[in-house]
Short mmCIF file of the C-alpha atoms (twelve columns), coordinates in Angstrom:
data_MODEL
# 
_entry.id   MODEL 
# 
loop_
_atom_site.group_PDB 
_atom_site.id 
_atom_site.type_symbol 
_atom_site.label_atom_id 
_atom_site.label_alt_id 
_atom_site.label_comp_id 
_atom_site.label_asym_id 
_atom_site.label_seq_id 
_atom_site.Cartn_x 
_atom_site.Cartn_y 
_atom_site.Cartn_z 
_atom_site.pdbx_PDB_model_num 
ATOM 1   C CA . MET A 1   84.822 13.947  81.048  1 
ATOM 2   C CA . MET A 2   82.915 16.402  83.379  1 
ATOM 3   C CA . ASP A 3   82.241 20.487  81.575  1 
ATOM 4   C CA . SER A 4   85.570 22.433  83.393  1 
ATOM 5   C CA . SER A 5   82.811 25.564  83.146  1 
ATOM 6   C CA . ASP A 6   80.652 23.874  85.442  1 
ATOM 7   C CA . PRO A 7   79.984 25.235  88.567  1 
ATOM 8   C CA . ARG A 8   78.434 22.725  89.988  1 
ATOM 9   C CA . PRO A 9   79.986 21.093  93.591  1 
ATOM 10  C CA . LEU A 10  81.575 17.684  92.652  1 
ATOM 11  C CA . ASP A 11  79.442 15.789  95.297  1 
ATOM 12  C CA . GLN A 12  76.519 16.945  93.516  1 
ATOM 13  C CA . VAL A 13  77.713 16.070  90.142  1 
ATOM 14  C CA . GLN A 14  78.038 12.119  91.591  1 
ATOM 15  C CA . ARG A 15  75.298 11.587  92.991  1 
ATOM 16  C CA . TRP A 16  73.609 12.965  89.568  1 
ATOM 17  C CA . MET A 17  75.760 9.913   87.961  1 
ATOM 18  C CA . LEU A 18  75.333 7.338   89.668  1 
ATOM 19  C CA . ALA A 19  71.105 7.913   89.875  1 
ATOM 20  C CA . VAL A 20  72.045 8.251   85.881  1 
ATOM 21  C CA . VAL A 21  74.689 5.117   84.945  1 
ATOM 22  C CA . THR A 22  72.425 2.797   88.126  1 
ATOM 23  C CA . HIS A 23  68.917 3.359   85.907  1 
ATOM 24  C CA . PRO A 24  67.228 0.050   85.390  1 
ATOM 25  C CA . GLN A 25  66.049 1.576   81.724  1 
ATOM 26  C CA . GLY A 26  68.905 3.071   80.636  1 
ATOM 27  C CA . VAL A 27  70.835 6.110   81.478  1 
ATOM 28  C CA . VAL A 28  68.506 8.414   79.247  1 
ATOM 29  C CA . SER A 29  65.803 7.122   81.157  1 
ATOM 30  C CA . GLY A 30  67.892 7.599   84.080  1 
ATOM 31  C CA . ILE A 31  68.938 11.795  83.259  1 
ATOM 32  C CA . ARG A 32  64.785 12.337  83.500  1 
ATOM 33  C CA . ALA A 33  64.078 10.184  86.591  1 
ATOM 34  C CA . ASP A 34  63.415 12.320  89.649  1 
ATOM 35  C CA . GLU A 35  65.848 11.321  91.312  1 
ATOM 36  C CA . SER A 36  68.746 12.762  88.878  1 
ATOM 37  C CA . GLN A 37  66.264 15.598  88.336  1 
ATOM 38  C CA . GLN A 38  66.877 16.304  92.039  1 
ATOM 39  C CA . GLU A 39  70.423 17.253  91.882  1 
ATOM 40  C CA . ILE A 40  70.634 18.404  88.071  1 
ATOM 41  C CA . PRO A 41  67.597 18.856  86.268  1 
ATOM 42  C CA . ILE A 42  68.702 18.952  82.763  1 
ATOM 43  C CA . SER A 43  67.463 16.834  79.777  1 
ATOM 44  C CA . PRO A 44  69.366 14.864  77.708  1 
ATOM 45  C CA . ASP A 45  69.343 17.399  75.267  1 
ATOM 46  C CA . ASP A 46  71.503 19.878  77.314  1 
ATOM 47  C CA . LEU A 47  73.470 17.143  78.120  1 
ATOM 48  C CA . GLU A 48  76.502 18.688  77.223  1 
ATOM 49  C CA . SER A 49  76.254 21.173  79.714  1 
ATOM 50  C CA . VAL A 50  77.247 18.927  82.316  1 
ATOM 51  C CA . ILE A 51  79.546 16.153  80.216  1 
ATOM 52  C CA . THR A 52  80.994 16.857  77.652  1 
ATOM 53  C CA . ARG A 53  81.761 14.906  74.225  1 
ATOM 54  C CA . SER A 54  84.689 13.143  72.929  1 
ATOM 55  C CA . ARG A 55  86.107 13.390  69.611  1 
ATOM 56  C CA . GLN A 56  84.532 9.414   69.154  1 
ATOM 57  C CA . CYS A 57  81.441 9.965   71.515  1 
ATOM 58  C CA . THR A 58  78.420 11.554  72.230  1 
ATOM 59  C CA . SER A 59  77.653 12.926  75.375  1 
ATOM 60  C CA . ILE A 60  75.141 10.492  76.196  1 
ATOM 61  C CA . GLU A 61  77.511 7.423   74.466  1 
ATOM 62  C CA . ARG A 62  79.888 8.053   76.978  1 
ATOM 63  C CA . LEU A 63  77.650 7.590   79.952  1 
ATOM 64  C CA . GLN A 64  76.657 4.370   78.129  1 
ATOM 65  C CA . VAL A 65  80.060 3.468   78.246  1 
ATOM 66  C CA . TYR A 66  79.918 3.490   82.211  1 
ATOM 67  C CA . GLY A 67  76.145 2.643   82.705  1 
ATOM 68  C CA . ASN A 68  76.786 -1.291  80.359  1 
ATOM 69  C CA . ALA A 69  79.563 -1.714  82.813  1 
ATOM 70  C CA . TYR A 70  77.715 -1.089  85.564  1 
ATOM 71  C CA . TYR A 71  75.192 -3.877  84.750  1 
ATOM 72  C CA . THR A 72  77.925 -6.046  83.607  1 
ATOM 73  C CA . ARG A 73  79.250 -6.196  86.278  1 
ATOM 74  C CA . LEU A 74  76.500 -6.989  88.590  1 
ATOM 75  C CA . ILE A 75  75.801 -9.531  86.175  1 
ATOM 76  C CA . GLU A 76  79.136 -11.248 86.571  1 
ATOM 77  C CA . CYS A 77  78.602 -11.538 90.142  1 
ATOM 78  C CA . LEU A 78  74.936 -13.451 90.330  1 
ATOM 79  C CA . GLN A 79  77.006 -15.835 87.497  1 
ATOM 80  C CA . ASP A 80  79.403 -15.860 90.497  1 
ATOM 81  C CA . GLU A 81  76.530 -17.110 92.869  1 
ATOM 82  C CA . TYR A 82  74.783 -19.368 90.621  1 
ATOM 83  C CA . PRO A 83  77.894 -21.114 88.731  1 
ATOM 84  C CA . SER A 84  75.003 -24.659 88.417  1 
ATOM 85  C CA . LEU A 85  71.875 -22.208 87.335  1 
ATOM 86  C CA . ARG A 86  74.254 -20.694 84.919  1 
ATOM 87  C CA . HIS A 87  75.379 -23.839 83.739  1 
ATOM 88  C CA . ALA A 88  71.845 -25.198 83.210  1 
ATOM 89  C CA . LEU A 89  70.375 -21.791 80.921  1 
ATOM 90  C CA . GLY A 90  73.429 -21.781 78.677  1 
ATOM 91  C CA . ASP A 91  75.339 -18.055 79.227  1 
ATOM 92  C CA . GLU A 92  73.384 -16.896 76.651  1 
ATOM 93  C CA . SER A 93  69.332 -17.304 78.825  1 
ATOM 94  C CA . PHE A 94  71.098 -17.089 82.161  1 
ATOM 95  C CA . ASP A 95  72.644 -13.540 81.761  1 
ATOM 96  C CA . ALA A 96  69.285 -12.986 80.254  1 
ATOM 97  C CA . PHE A 97  67.641 -13.573 82.698  1 
ATOM 98  C CA . ALA A 98  69.988 -11.625 85.127  1 
ATOM 99  C CA . LEU A 99  69.506 -8.169  83.587  1 
ATOM 100 C CA . ALA A 100 66.018 -8.902  83.180  1 
ATOM 101 C CA . TYR A 101 66.455 -9.453  87.619  1 
ATOM 102 C CA . LEU A 102 68.176 -6.503  87.704  1 
ATOM 103 C CA . ARG A 103 65.633 -3.949  85.830  1 
ATOM 104 C CA . ASN A 104 63.098 -5.535  88.325  1 
ATOM 105 C CA . SER A 105 65.165 -5.800  91.459  1 
ATOM 106 C CA . PRO A 106 67.594 -2.938  91.249  1 
ATOM 107 C CA . PRO A 107 70.244 -3.013  94.031  1 
ATOM 108 C CA . THR A 108 69.817 -0.991  96.766  1 
ATOM 109 C CA . SER A 109 71.867 -2.635  99.511  1 
ATOM 110 C CA . TYR A 110 75.401 -1.367  100.101 1 
ATOM 111 C CA . THR A 111 77.389 -5.291  99.661  1 
ATOM 112 C CA . LEU A 112 77.061 -7.118  97.042  1 
ATOM 113 C CA . SER A 113 76.071 -10.357 99.001  1 
ATOM 114 C CA . SER A 114 72.354 -9.946  98.590  1 
ATOM 115 C CA . LEU A 115 72.540 -8.803  94.820  1 
ATOM 116 C CA . GLY A 116 70.607 -12.031 94.251  1 
ATOM 117 C CA . ALA A 117 68.713 -12.968 97.291  1 
ATOM 118 C CA . GLU A 118 65.980 -12.319 94.988  1 
ATOM 119 C CA . PHE A 119 66.826 -14.280 92.209  1 
ATOM 120 C CA . PRO A 120 64.615 -17.517 92.695  1 
ATOM 121 C CA . ARG A 121 61.357 -15.311 93.692  1 
ATOM 122 C CA . PHE A 122 61.989 -14.050 90.449  1 
ATOM 123 C CA . LEU A 123 62.112 -16.963 88.903  1 
ATOM 124 C CA . ARG A 124 58.611 -17.717 90.477  1 
ATOM 125 C CA . GLU A 125 57.142 -14.997 89.323  1 
ATOM 126 C CA . THR A 126 58.156 -14.875 85.838  1 
ATOM 127 C CA . ARG A 127 57.975 -18.792 85.720  1 
ATOM 128 C CA . PRO A 128 55.400 -19.495 82.117  1 
ATOM 129 C CA . GLY A 129 51.767 -20.584 83.414  1 
ATOM 130 C CA . ASP A 130 50.780 -22.324 80.117  1 
ATOM 131 C CA . LEU A 131 53.099 -25.119 80.123  1 
ATOM 132 C CA . PRO A 132 51.332 -28.875 80.316  1 
ATOM 133 C CA . PRO A 133 52.187 -30.895 84.107  1 
ATOM 134 C CA . GLU A 134 54.713 -32.792 82.801  1 
ATOM 135 C CA . ILE A 135 57.208 -30.049 82.061  1 
ATOM 136 C CA . HIS A 136 59.608 -29.708 84.783  1 
ATOM 137 C CA . TRP A 137 62.081 -27.103 83.679  1 
ATOM 138 C CA . PRO A 138 61.061 -24.572 85.428  1 
ATOM 139 C CA . GLU A 139 60.934 -26.089 88.121  1 
ATOM 140 C CA . PHE A 140 64.108 -27.700 88.662  1 
ATOM 141 C CA . LEU A 141 65.174 -24.029 87.843  1 
ATOM 142 C CA . MET A 142 64.254 -22.541 90.631  1 
ATOM 143 C CA . ASP A 143 65.060 -25.408 93.108  1 
ATOM 144 C CA . LEU A 144 68.779 -24.709 91.440  1 
ATOM 145 C CA . ALA A 145 68.515 -21.478 92.121  1 
ATOM 146 C CA . THR A 146 66.528 -22.023 95.102  1 
ATOM 147 C CA . LEU A 147 69.064 -24.087 96.661  1 
ATOM 148 C CA . GLU A 148 72.777 -21.960 95.440  1 
ATOM 149 C CA . ARG A 149 71.421 -18.842 97.004  1 
ATOM 150 C CA . THR A 150 71.165 -21.069 100.169 1 
ATOM 151 C CA . TYR A 151 74.524 -21.607 99.523  1 
ATOM 152 C CA . ALA A 152 75.212 -18.029 99.619  1 
ATOM 153 C CA . GLU A 153 73.427 -17.248 102.079 1 
ATOM 154 C CA . VAL A 154 74.649 -20.090 104.791 1 
ATOM 155 C CA . PHE A 155 78.482 -18.541 103.386 1 
ATOM 156 C CA . ASP A 156 77.265 -15.478 105.182 1 
ATOM 157 C CA . ALA A 157 75.385 -16.474 108.432 1 
ATOM 158 C CA . PRO A 158 77.229 -16.257 111.516 1 
ATOM 159 C CA . GLY A 159 78.932 -19.472 112.149 1 
ATOM 160 C CA . PRO A 160 79.670 -22.314 114.742 1 
ATOM 161 C CA . GLU A 161 83.617 -21.895 113.853 1 
ATOM 162 C CA . GLN A 162 84.074 -19.699 117.280 1 
ATOM 163 C CA . LEU A 163 81.397 -21.958 119.661 1 
ATOM 164 C CA . THR A 164 81.664 -24.672 121.555 1 
ATOM 165 C CA . LEU A 165 79.139 -27.629 120.053 1 
ATOM 166 C CA . LEU A 166 76.876 -29.885 121.367 1 
ATOM 167 C CA . THR A 167 78.262 -32.989 121.062 1 
ATOM 168 C CA . SER A 168 77.123 -36.331 120.667 1 
ATOM 169 C CA . GLU A 169 78.434 -37.591 123.834 1 
ATOM 170 C CA . ALA A 170 76.335 -34.871 125.766 1 
ATOM 171 C CA . LEU A 171 73.341 -35.534 123.429 1 
ATOM 172 C CA . SER A 172 72.822 -39.429 124.386 1 
ATOM 173 C CA . SER A 173 73.211 -38.622 127.918 1 
ATOM 174 C CA . ILE A 174 70.300 -37.152 128.193 1 
ATOM 175 C CA . PRO A 175 67.060 -39.609 129.686 1 
ATOM 176 C CA . ALA A 176 64.777 -40.168 128.063 1 
ATOM 177 C CA . ASP A 177 62.239 -39.161 130.446 1 
ATOM 178 C CA . GLU A 178 63.459 -35.811 129.838 1 
ATOM 179 C CA . TRP A 179 62.957 -35.406 126.593 1 
ATOM 180 C CA . SER A 180 59.741 -33.154 126.988 1 
ATOM 181 C CA . ASP A 181 61.665 -31.118 128.853 1 
ATOM 182 C CA . VAL A 182 64.645 -30.074 126.430 1 
ATOM 183 C CA . LYS A 183 64.924 -28.521 123.587 1 
ATOM 184 C CA . LEU A 184 68.227 -28.141 121.154 1 
ATOM 185 C CA . ILE A 185 69.507 -24.349 119.580 1 
ATOM 186 C CA . PRO A 186 70.362 -25.269 116.237 1 
ATOM 187 C CA . VAL A 187 73.575 -23.238 115.171 1 
ATOM 188 C CA . GLU A 188 72.359 -20.281 112.512 1 
ATOM 189 C CA . CYS A 189 73.520 -20.495 109.638 1 
ATOM 190 C CA . LEU A 190 71.413 -24.180 109.268 1 
ATOM 191 C CA . ARG A 191 68.892 -24.189 106.681 1 
ATOM 192 C CA . LEU A 192 66.397 -27.183 105.529 1 
ATOM 193 C CA . LEU A 193 65.782 -27.350 102.046 1 
ATOM 194 C CA . GLU A 194 62.064 -29.427 100.712 1 
ATOM 195 C CA . LEU A 195 63.065 -29.648 96.373  1 
ATOM 196 C CA . ARG A 196 61.585 -31.512 94.196  1 
ATOM 197 C CA . PHE A 197 64.414 -32.759 92.118  1 
ATOM 198 C CA . ALA A 198 67.659 -33.410 93.969  1 
ATOM 199 C CA . VAL A 199 69.926 -30.391 92.581  1 
ATOM 200 C CA . HIS A 200 72.263 -30.777 95.629  1 
ATOM 201 C CA . GLU A 201 73.379 -33.462 93.164  1 
ATOM 202 C CA . TYR A 202 73.670 -31.441 89.760  1 
ATOM 203 C CA . ALA A 203 75.159 -28.916 91.357  1 
ATOM 204 C CA . THR A 204 78.089 -30.762 92.582  1 
ATOM 205 C CA . SER A 205 79.030 -31.986 89.198  1 
ATOM 206 C CA . VAL A 206 78.838 -28.351 87.919  1 
ATOM 207 C CA . ARG A 207 81.281 -27.507 90.509  1 
ATOM 208 C CA . ARG A 208 83.695 -30.331 90.024  1 
ATOM 209 C CA . GLY A 209 83.682 -29.371 85.883  1 
ATOM 210 C CA . GLN A 210 81.293 -32.097 84.777  1 
ATOM 211 C CA . GLN A 211 78.275 -32.270 82.231  1 
ATOM 212 C CA . PRO A 212 75.067 -33.730 84.549  1 
ATOM 213 C CA . SER A 213 72.168 -34.392 82.756  1 
ATOM 214 C CA . ILE A 214 68.901 -32.776 84.101  1 
ATOM 215 C CA . PRO A 215 67.597 -35.371 86.766  1 
ATOM 216 C CA . ILE A 216 64.360 -36.763 87.531  1 
ATOM 217 C CA . SER A 217 61.508 -34.985 89.603  1 
ATOM 218 C CA . GLU A 218 61.921 -37.009 93.163  1 
ATOM 219 C CA . PRO A 219 61.411 -35.493 96.572  1 
ATOM 220 C CA . THR A 220 64.677 -33.765 98.063  1 
ATOM 221 C CA . PHE A 221 65.336 -32.951 101.654 1 
ATOM 222 C CA . LEU A 222 68.650 -31.060 102.839 1 
ATOM 223 C CA . ALA A 223 70.285 -29.829 104.879 1 
ATOM 224 C CA . VAL A 224 72.926 -26.580 104.403 1 
ATOM 225 C CA . SER A 225 75.546 -26.127 107.178 1 
ATOM 226 C CA . ARG A 226 78.718 -24.407 107.151 1 
ATOM 227 C CA . ILE A 227 81.901 -26.261 108.802 1 
ATOM 228 C CA . ASP A 228 85.191 -24.941 109.493 1 
ATOM 229 C CA . PHE A 229 83.445 -22.139 107.047 1 
ATOM 230 C CA . ILE A 230 83.017 -24.844 104.253 1 
ATOM 231 C CA . VAL A 231 79.419 -24.841 103.428 1 
ATOM 232 C CA . ARG A 232 78.108 -28.627 103.531 1 
ATOM 233 C CA . ARG A 233 75.165 -30.118 102.484 1 
ATOM 234 C CA . TRP A 234 73.347 -33.671 103.931 1 
ATOM 235 C CA . PRO A 235 70.512 -35.539 102.587 1 
ATOM 236 C CA . LEU A 236 67.891 -36.274 104.843 1 
ATOM 237 C CA . THR A 237 64.492 -38.481 104.781 1 
ATOM 238 C CA . ARG A 238 61.679 -37.057 105.120 1 
ATOM 239 C CA . THR A 239 60.449 -38.657 108.622 1 
ATOM 240 C CA . ALA A 240 64.548 -37.154 110.159 1 
ATOM 241 C CA . PHE A 241 63.562 -33.900 107.988 1 
ATOM 242 C CA . GLN A 242 60.261 -33.381 109.740 1 
ATOM 243 C CA . LEU A 243 62.134 -34.309 113.145 1 
ATOM 244 C CA . LEU A 244 65.144 -31.929 112.448 1 
ATOM 245 C CA . GLY A 245 62.739 -29.073 111.435 1 
ATOM 246 C CA . LEU A 246 60.343 -29.319 114.182 1 
ATOM 247 C CA . LEU A 247 63.555 -28.853 116.641 1 
ATOM 248 C CA . CYS A 248 65.002 -26.365 114.725 1 
ATOM 249 C CA . GLN A 249 61.557 -24.262 116.396 1 
ATOM 250 C CA . GLY A 250 62.119 -24.616 119.770 1 
ATOM 251 C CA . MET A 251 59.715 -27.809 119.882 1 
ATOM 252 C CA . PRO A 252 61.043 -29.956 122.471 1 
ATOM 253 C CA . ILE A 253 62.680 -33.106 121.619 1 
ATOM 254 C CA . GLY A 254 59.604 -35.885 123.215 1 
ATOM 255 C CA . MET A 255 57.028 -33.366 121.816 1 
ATOM 256 C CA . ALA A 256 59.090 -33.137 118.165 1 
ATOM 257 C CA . ILE A 257 58.592 -36.668 118.402 1 
ATOM 258 C CA . GLU A 258 54.969 -36.873 118.777 1 
ATOM 259 C CA . GLN A 259 54.547 -34.410 116.102 1 
ATOM 260 C CA . CYS A 260 56.326 -36.713 113.691 1 
ATOM 261 C CA . VAL A 261 54.043 -39.684 114.063 1 
ATOM 262 C CA . ASP A 262 51.012 -38.002 113.973 1 
ATOM 263 C CA . ASN A 263 51.993 -36.395 110.971 1 
ATOM 264 C CA . ASP A 264 52.561 -39.500 109.633 1 
ATOM 265 C CA . ALA A 265 52.146 -43.113 111.700 1 
ATOM 266 C CA . SER A 266 53.673 -44.728 109.165 1 
ATOM 267 C CA . SER A 267 57.017 -42.874 110.152 1 
ATOM 268 C CA . GLU A 268 56.789 -44.379 113.425 1 
ATOM 269 C CA . ASP A 269 59.076 -47.847 112.819 1 
ATOM 270 C CA . GLU A 270 61.541 -45.261 110.617 1 
ATOM 271 C CA . LEU A 271 61.667 -43.203 113.407 1 
ATOM 272 C CA . TRP A 272 62.676 -44.995 116.369 1 
ATOM 273 C CA . GLY A 273 65.159 -47.294 114.574 1 
ATOM 274 C CA . ASN A 274 67.216 -44.198 113.169 1 
ATOM 275 C CA . ILE A 275 66.818 -41.939 116.267 1 
ATOM 276 C CA . SER A 276 69.728 -43.041 117.960 1 
ATOM 277 C CA . ASP A 277 72.117 -42.340 114.643 1 
ATOM 278 C CA . TRP A 278 70.561 -39.459 113.574 1 
ATOM 279 C CA . PHE A 279 70.708 -37.970 116.619 1 
ATOM 280 C CA . HIS A 280 74.319 -38.988 116.901 1 
ATOM 281 C CA . ASP A 281 75.066 -37.529 112.841 1 
ATOM 282 C CA . TRP A 282 73.824 -34.192 114.180 1 
ATOM 283 C CA . ALA A 283 75.825 -33.382 116.403 1 
ATOM 284 C CA . THR A 284 78.748 -35.085 115.083 1 
ATOM 285 C CA . THR A 285 78.610 -32.274 111.964 1 
ATOM 286 C CA . GLY A 286 78.063 -29.588 114.250 1 
ATOM 287 C CA . LEU A 287 74.585 -28.855 113.664 1 
ATOM 288 C CA . PHE A 288 73.466 -27.725 117.342 1 
ATOM 289 C CA . ARG A 289 75.028 -25.158 119.546 1 
ATOM 290 C CA . GLY A 290 73.357 -26.234 122.713 1 
ATOM 291 C CA . LEU A 291 70.810 -27.621 124.802 1 
ATOM 292 C CA . GLN A 292 67.411 -25.569 127.006 1 
ATOM 293 C CA . ARG A 293 65.767 -27.479 129.556 1 
# 
């Protein structure tokens, strides 16, 4: 593919080609870009001095094969990370959003695990602003993207698999008069989500090969973590979500309970009627790795 008479070092040509084929506006713009010009200062008209043509393709067309393949592979990675969002949008619309996202936020990391990190933000920023308030479709898509990105983050985060976790017995043995001094330490992969749709149910149905309908809008609260290298999620009530969130922020148990009641006095009966079960469930499912007095 390279001009055999080209005296340039191979590593220089490799850096130039990388800059050209990964340019978000295509290889012609990539040739003109500052990064590639620093390596090999040529115009698109002079490309054959670096890349020879073939019998069927011009030099530009040969480079475009690599440029197109590069973005095709990145879109495939986003499809794998956001399968439920792809299902909701349809293949063609999803691919169009994915390509626009990649052009807006070209990947800079050595790892593909961060490729889709800003996709939910991109969807929020490109949300149409002139939709009537009863149209909830964009909010559903943003929630779905947020959930699937959270699944990816939890899967890659440091997990509890090699840790000795806080047991429900150890948690229940803490005297109530010591709650004001005890803090619970969550596992690092734990994430809490406040959403506008029950997108976790939609996503589960999609992964099972079903054809779910778009759910109605309803406040949804989730805890997402990992057990034995499997990402799991647990629905929470609003009060349980608030309490767990305060505990994860490092607030002592007693203070967190008081804060929940201060925020919503109507939740006091629910809190005291369920707190023992909540703590048992959270410890049993491995959400805490220890406590601090």
